[in-house]
N, C-alpha and C positions, 0 to 999 in steps of 0.2 A: 144704520147701526153698524158698529164694527163687528167683524168676525171674531170668533172666540179664541183666536190664537192657534198655535200648533198647526196641524194638518188642515184645519178649517181656513187658514189664511192663504192656502195655495190651491191651485186648480190645475190638474193634469188633464188635458183635453185632447182626444183623438179626433181628427177631422178628415173629411174627404178632401183631396187636394184642390179641386176646382171650387167647391163650396167654401173652403177655407180662404183661398186666395181672392176669389171674386166677390163673395158675399160677406163672410165674417170679418176678414182683415180690415176692410174700410170702416167697420162699425165698432171695432174693439176699443177705440179711444173713448167712445161713449160709455162702454162698460167700465173702463178704467176710471172715468170720472164718477160713475155711480158707486163703485166699490174700490177705492184706491188702495185699500189694505190687502187686496187679493193679488197674489203673484200668479200670473197665468203662464203655463207651459204648454205649448201646442206641438203635437206631433202628427204626422200623416199616417193614416191607416186606411186601406181601401176595402178591407173585408172585416166582417164581425170577428171578434176575438173573445177569449175567456177573460173576464175582468179579474178573476182570481189569479190568473197566470201573468197577465199584463196589467199592472195595477193603475189604470187610469181612473179618474173620478167620474168621467162622463165621455160620451162620444157622439159624433154626428153620424147617423146611419141613413143609408138610402136603400130602399127596397120594400120588402114586406114588413108588416107590423109584428115582427118576431125577433126576440133576442133572449136566449135563456139566461135567467138570473138577473135580468134588467127590466126596469120599467121604461116604457117608450112614451114620449110626449110628441104628438104630431106637430110638425112645423109647417110644411107646405106640400101640396101635391106637385108631382112633376108634370108639367104641361109644356110641350115643345111647340116652337113656332118656326116656320120656314123663313130663312133670311138669306140675304146675299149682299155683296157690295152694291153700291148704287148702280154701277155699270151693268152688272149681271142681273140685278133686279129689274132693270128696264127691259131686258130681253125676256124675262120670265113672267111678264104680265099675262100672257096668253097661255093656254094649255100646251100648245105646240112649242112655244118658247121655253116653258118650264121643263118640258121633257127633253129639251136639247141642252140644258145647262149641265156642266160638270157638277158632280155631287160629292159631298164630304160625308164620311160615316164615322160613327162612334163604335168602337170594336165591341162593346158590351150590348149594343142595340143594333145588330146587323140588319134587322128587317124593318127599321124605322121608316126609311124612304118607301119601301114597298107598301107598308101599311098606309102611309100618308097618301100615296098615289091611288091605292085601292079605295080609300075613303072618299077621294075626290072623283072616282069613276074614271081614272086615267090608266093607261097601259103601265104595267110594272116591268116592261122588258128591259129598261136600262137602269132599274132601281138598285142594282147591286154593284154597279161599277163606280170607281172613283177612289180617292185617297182615304185611308183609314187612320183614325187617331184614338189613342187610349184615353185622352183627357179632353174635356170640353174646353179647357182654357186654351190649349194649342189650336183646337179646331176653330175657336172664335177668332183668334188672330189670323188664321189661314183664310177664313171666310171674309174677314174685313180687308185682307190683302187681295181678294179677288180670285182665289184659287178655285172656289166653287160655292154652291149653295149648301146650307147646313140647316139641320133641325136641331135647335138649341133650346134649353130651358129659358123661358122668358125672363125669370127673375135674375138669372146670372148675366144677362147681356143688356141690362137697362142702360149702362153708360154708353154702349155702342149704338143702341136705338136712339137715345137722346141726342147724341152727337151727329147722327146720320151716317156713321161709318158702316152700319148694317141697316138694311131696309127690309121690312116684311114683304114676302112674296104674296101673301094673302093675309086677311085679318083672322083666319081660322087658327084657333088654338087646339093642339092635338094632345089630349090626355093619354098617358101611357099606362095608367093603373098602378103606379108606384108613388112613393112619397118619401120625404125627408123627415127624420125623427131625431129627437134628442134621446139618447139611451143613457140611463143612469142605473148603475148596479144597486140592487135593493140595500146592500150594506152601507151605501154612501148617500142615500137619498136625503138624509137629514143633516148631512155635513154642511156647515154654514156657507162655505164657498160655492157648493153645488146648488144650494137653495137660491143664493143670490144670482148665480149665473142663469139658472133655469127661469127665474122670474124675469130677469132682464131679457133673455133670449125670446121668450114667448111674447113679451111686450114689443120687441123689435120686429118680430115676424107679423104680429097682429096688432098694429098700433090702434089705439082707440080712435 
């Protein structure tokens, strides 16, 4: 069905940079096919904002299930997997080898490696050293290039896992207790473009 014209034919969406580049962008052609009348405008925002002051129609949110003035739709839990380039992964098959690998860190999750080693009953002595990155996208490229091992969200690195550029260090998935959500301000939740995008996004995340 066509959107009802006017504002309903456009969608201003705020996204997290890595989620937008790595997961959403490759799938947007499918949304365009399903709703060709909707003009999508995407901007990057890394923190929650006031929808009244910054008039987006929806946003992708990571963290706790809370955003004042908005309804949150769960997309996926964040679960990290330890990966490295094939050469480094071959060294990290044993506990001793894993502890000797250079490590890459995400600045907003500084204790991730320490938590990971602790869960595996390993020493956390070297868990705080190594290069730090603000975004998962750059960290993914650095890990694939062999700079170090990384803890990355599995759903964001499926292309690298499929191609073998990144190799799991263990089959263990490490939940971190946060999730990704679609945030929709209460005032726009019935807007035709928002309804169409929400339905498409939830189907894309949870295919039948």
